C-alpha positions, 0 to 999 in steps of 0.5 A: 444261095437259097431262102429258106422254104415257110410253111404255116401253122394252117399248111403243116397242120392239113398237111399231116392231116394227110397221113394222119387222118384221109390213110396217105402214106409220107412220101404220098401226102409229101409227093403231092403237096410239093415238100419233102417226105422227111418235113412231113415224117418230123411234123408229124412226129411234133403234133405227137409229141407236143400235145398242141403246141406243135408248130409254134415256130420261132422263139415261141417257147412252151408252156414249161419253158416260160415256166421255167425261164421266168424261174431261172431269173427269180433264182438269179436275183434270188441268189443276187439278193443273198450273197448282198445281205452275207456282205452285209453281215461280215461289213456289220459284223467287223464295224461293231469289234 
């Protein structure tokens, strides 16, 4: 089994720069850098879509995704607190009867 090649963020930026700034085609740039033209195309698309957040690496979230994750944690905690208060209300209401 072959191991997967890992490319640094700087290498990806330079490869995309060949296509976007210097006018090379994806195929020409891919051949000269010894990478697949489809992979280079994905890198170009990722850079266009992510606006400076491209090539974050595995497990690193965008600021928006981090905010969403934090909000989900907060919602879960608030739902647990609400459920505890509901149970306490039922308990104390039953005691007063």
